[in-house]
Every structure is written in C-alpha cells, then in structure tokens.
C-alpha positions, 0 to 999 in steps of 0.5 A: 214808730210802726215797726221795730227796726232792730233789738239788742239781740240782733246786735249781739248776733252780729257780734256787738259786745253786750253793754253800752255799745248795744244801747248806743248803736240802737239809739243811733239807728232810731235817731238817724235811720228810722226810714231806712231798710233793715238790710241797709242798717245792718250793713252800716252796723257790720262796717262799724263793728268790723273797722271801728277805728275808721268811724271814730271821726264819723258824724253819725257813728263816732259814739258807737265806734269809740265804745268799741275801741275805747283806747282810741279816746286817748288820742282824742285828748287835747291839752291847752297851752299854758300861755295864751297867744296875744290878741287885740281887744277893741273897746276893752273898757266896754267888755265884760270880764267873762267874755274876755275870759272866754277869749283867753281860753280860746287863745290857748287852744293848740289849733289857734293861730290868731284872734281878736275881740270886737267892741260889742263883745259879750259872754256866749257859749264857747267863743264869746259873741264878738270873738274872732278866731283864726285856727289851723285847718279846724272848725269849731261849731260853737265858734260859729254859733247856733244861728249859722249864717245869721245876717243883715240885709238892707234895701233902700228905695228911691222914696224920700222921708216924707213918704214914711211920715205920710204912710206910717200906718200903711207901712206898719200893715205891710210889715204885719202882712209880709213877715213871719217870726218865731213859730209863724210861717207863711201859708204858702212859702215860696220855693227856692233853689237852695231847697233843691241842693243834693246835700239834703240827700247826701248828708244823713243829718240833713235829710229830716231837716228839709221839710222844716226848712221849706216851711220856714223859708222867708221867715225870721227868728225870735230874740233879737231878729227883726224887720224894720222900715226906717230912713237911710241917710247917705253922705255926698260921696258914696259907693253908689254915686247917689245924691246925698239925702234920706231914703226909705229903707228896709233892714232885716236881721235873721239867720238859718232858723231851725236848719242851722240850729239842728246842724249846730247842735248835732256837730257840736255833740260830735265835736265834743265826742271826738275832741276831748278838752279840759272842762273850761274849754269843752265848748270849744271842741273842734272838727278837723277839716281832714275828717269826714265829720269836719267836711260834713259840717263845713258843707252843712254850715255853708248850706245853712248860710245860703239858706239864711241868705235866701230867707232875707232875699224873700223878705225883701222881695215880698216887701218890694212887691208890696211897695211896688218899688224896685230896690235902689241899692242892697247891702248884705253881710253875714256873721256866725260863720267860718271862712277860709282866709289868708293872714298877712303872712300868707298863712292859710286859716279858718276864721271864725266870726261869731257875732262879727262883721267881715271888714276886709278892704272894700267889703260892705256891711251893716252894723245895727244899733237897737230899735231906737238907735241908728245902724251904719252901712260901712266899708271895711278897711282890712285891718290885720289886727282885727282879722279883717273884722268889725262888730256885728252890732251895739252888743248887749249891756245887760243879759236877757235875764237882767233886762227883764228884771230891771226894765219895765214896759213903761220905760220902753214905751217912753223910749219909743215915744221919745224916738218916734218909733213904732214897735210891733212885738218885741220883749223887755229883753230886747229893750233899747236900754239893754244894749250898749251905746252904738255910737261909742262902739263905732268910735272904738272901731274907727280903724276897722270901717268907714261909715257910708250911711246911717239908718234910723229905725222908725217901724220895727217888727219883732217876734211877739204881739203886734202892739207896742208895750203897754203900761 
C-alpha cells in the first residue's frame, strides 16, 4: 500500500474506544476500502460509531459494530430445537453416517421448515452434499456451498457415433485447444454482459472481484469439474421429437470460479458473526433476508449463478464453432444454490440445494456418473417429499484422501481402457472407483425423475496434465 489510510490515533480522535474495536476497524478498512478516499472512509467510521446497532447486520461493518455494542450479541444467539423435524432419505443404505448426522442437525435449526437427503449424499461443510433444506426467510451460505451456481450443461449435435470413432484424435485436440481448467485462463477471454452488471459497483465485496471474473470467464474449475465428448442416446419418445439413436454430445460441469468462492467465504464469515449457533451447527449460520447482509448475499449469489451459466455458454460456443456445428439441443441445470419456492401447502420458503438437481414437474436436468459411467438427461416429476429435487450425480464413495491412498494410476488406466475412454488430466481423487454406482443411485430416485436420454463419456478433460495416468 503506497499511502497510510489511517492509524489507531485517527480512530481514537473520532471517539472509538481504545482496544479491539480500533484494530477491527483498521482491518476492515484495509480489506475493503484501500482505494477509497480518506474522507469517505471517515464518514463510514463516524456512522458506525454513532449508530452501531444499525450496522450489526451489515456485511462489512458487523464485526466493528458488535465490538462497540457487545450486549447485542445476546440477541444473535440461537439454540437448536431439541427434536428434529422428520425428513425423507432416498437411498439411505448408501449414505454415510456423518452426512446423515449433518442433516439431523440442520433439521433442528429454528428456521428449518422441511428437508430431504438425496441418494448421492456425502459429508460436506454445514449442510451435507446432497442435502436439500427449506427455511423460513433465511439463507445459509454453507447451505448453498462454496462453488455457487455450479452446474451441468449438455449440447447434442446432429452427428452420429461413427464420427466420434473416426475423429477421436481431432476431438481430443479440440478439448485441449478450447478449454481451460484451474489456474489456466484464455489469453483473450470473451466478453459477456454479466460482467457489466451494476452489482459489481454497488456491493463493496464484489468491486475487487470483477477483474478476476473477467479473466476466468469461459474456463472451468479443478477437482471434479470437466468438459467431455461422448454419445447421447435418446429414446423413441423424447422431449425434442428427435429420432431415437446416438448423437455426438458435449457435457460440461463447472461453477462460478473465484467469484463464487470469494462471495461464499465472505458471507459465511458474516453469517457466523451475526448468527451464533452451538458448535456442532456453527457452519449452518444464516442470514435473515430482511437484513442488508441477507439481501446483499442473495444478489451476489444470483450474480455468481449467472456468471457460472455464462462460463458454460462460452465453453459450448467455442466448441460448436470449432466443430462447425449448430446445437441440436441443449440442457442446463444448476445446483449449489437457493431458490424462492412454495411448498405444497402454499408456504413460502427458501430451498437450498447443495449438490441436488431441481426436479420440479417437467423440469429438465442432467445427472452425471463418472468419467467411465453414464450420465442421464432427466425430467422432474415434482415429488413433494424430495422438495422437488434429485441427486446431482453419483456421489462420492470415497473421500479424496481415501481415494489417493487406495487407488493407483494402474487401476485407473485399466478402467479407462476397459471403457474405451480417453482422459486428459484428472487425478486419483477423481478416479471412477471413488464414486458410487450411478445406476443404483438412479434406481433410488425413480420417484423423482424420468430418464429421457443417456450420455456415455468417451473423451474427458479435467484439471491437470494432458495425458492419461501412467503406471
């Protein structure tokens, strides 16, 4: 920092009490107002000092305000209900105990109205992955997740399966040339209207994130994110009135990149400051949607979701252009999000789907398997006991650590060869054996979705090197 914005003496002159409040205020300014004028900063500091109670739920100044009026913390303490609400579990025998325990805690929150657990569920932070939770006028940042708006997108082309067999090498190169993962970014990122949204200027936390978002747009994350070519098989009677058969298709899975991660981290910290819960439930801290912090998070979450969608659209646009083909059909859905919905009795709720696919009546979605297992294009049935939801994939059978300890490169290579799959990048933590049996998972949710088509991966690109695992 080239210039000193303010010192502890400046704050004491303003009337701040010596001690922690001064240090917290300075840290807040350094984090969020480095580029602001000194007069603007002092105006904020004066307002917080004059009316600290008004800033208790502020997404930037809550920590300072609570230090100035510590008695307000009593009103922020929430106890869990002694008895949890009942909820439906799909595929209970496949779900680890720790994930079920997390859901049990979530069902004791005073804001909880209903919940459900999907068959791909496994342990997460706060709400388990595969957890669906309906709350009363409140949003839980960790109920949404870190990768806000993570989604699936599938494009099918009027190209038959013979093309894939003849042009495997070319399709592999198209993936290498037109996708970026992890820290990779395009030398010339495309523009998109989502980057021009006023929210980037209106919400303080978002201001410094716009540059990185512009740099990362059109790229994919690391971990279980992928872009892959494969064959989509449609049944005789399908949503698009297309002939049955196998079509070349592109499937992508990724989220909101650094933008979503920073939004999640910031508002989770805020939620934990202004919603004090017992230790076992601390990560389920929520933001009331009637507060400024709650409204800010809601707007930022929706922005991150739109950004994630823009990334997918650019991936598919680049690939269609490289192929010289127009899409025959496209299906897209997201998870790691919160929606305003109504229960069957008309109750207004906020539905968190953390690793769960929206499956309302007639809603289309994609449920992937693994790099060697099929994915499914589905249509929701609107099952009330699942809160109109289905799984978002096969779900992990092993944690990332366990997969690295128990699976070898040789095992992965043999599995890829058996299924005739080319893998570019990827790691042992994403090995096919680390995932549950997707067909069994689909059987557990026959009440939730109808299957319209099946996608079989053939050329998969993930974060990492551009070669399949070696011995």
